[in-house]
N, C-alpha and C positions, 0 to 999 in steps of 0.2 A: 433599691436592690437590683432592679432590672438593668440599670446602666452598668452596674458592677458585674453582673452576670454576662452582659453583652461583651464587656472588655475581656473577661476570662474566655468567653467563647471565641472572640476574635483572635486571641492569642493561640487558641487551640487550632483554629482554621489555618492560621499562618504556619504552624508547626506541621500540620498535615500537608500543606502546599510544599513546604520544604522537603518533607519525606518523599513526596511524589517527584519533585524536581531532582533530588539526589538519585532516586531509582532510575531516572532517565539519563543520568550522567551529567546533569546541569548543576554543578556545584555552585556556580556563581548565583544562579537563581535561588538555590537553596539558602545561601547565605543572606540574600536579600529578604527572603521570607522570614528567616530567623531574626533578622534585624527588626522587621515589623512586629514579630511576636514579642521581642524584647521591649519594644515601645509600649505595647499593650500591657505587658507585665509591669513595666515601670509606672504606667499610669495608675495601676492598681496599688502599687506600693505608695504612691503619693497620696492616695485617698485612704490608706489604711488607718491613719489616726482618727479619721472622722467616722469610721464604721462602728456599728454596734457590735456587741459580742456575738449575736446571732449571725450578722453579716460576715464577721470575721471567720466564724466557723465554716460557713458555706463557701465563701470566696477563698479562704485559705486552703481548703481541701481541693477545690477546683483548680486554682492557680498552681498549687503544689504538684498536681498531676501533670499539668501542662509543662511546668518547669522541668520536671523529671524527663518527660519526652524530649523537650528541647535540648537539655544537656546531653542526653544519649545521642541524639542526632548530631549535635555540634561536634561530639567526639569522633564521629564517623566521617566528617568532612575532611577532604584532603587538605594538606597544608598549602597556604598561598606561597607561590614561588615567584621571585622576581629575577628576570634576566638582567645581569649587569655587565655582560661582556660587551665592551665598547672600546673604541680607540680614543684615547685622550687627544684633544686638539691642542695644538701649540698656540698660545696667545702671545703675539710679538711684544705686547706691552709688559708682560711679566718677565720677559727675557732681557729687557732694557734696564740699564742702570738708572735709577731714579735721578741721579745727579747729572746725567748726560743730557745736554740740550737737545731739544727736538728739532730735527731738520725738516724743512718743508720741501 
């Protein structure tokens, strides 16, 4: 049970780190912390089948609370934007007729 509680706590710590990063305006760091929280929650899901009913009750409640915090924070993260304004480069090989012989 200790290892399971540690995983749930690790996820909670990462969500707290993400909250702090977002408060400082570091959305990228917040995303990275949420990714680590997701990893810890995924590890708990993998071990779910092997848990006893008592472990499921305790871990389910703890992980559920962390997941709720994680989801609320993720909804507050700004969308990732990609700049795609660029000039296309002309490739001379694409402009050449494939049947035209190549001159050296």
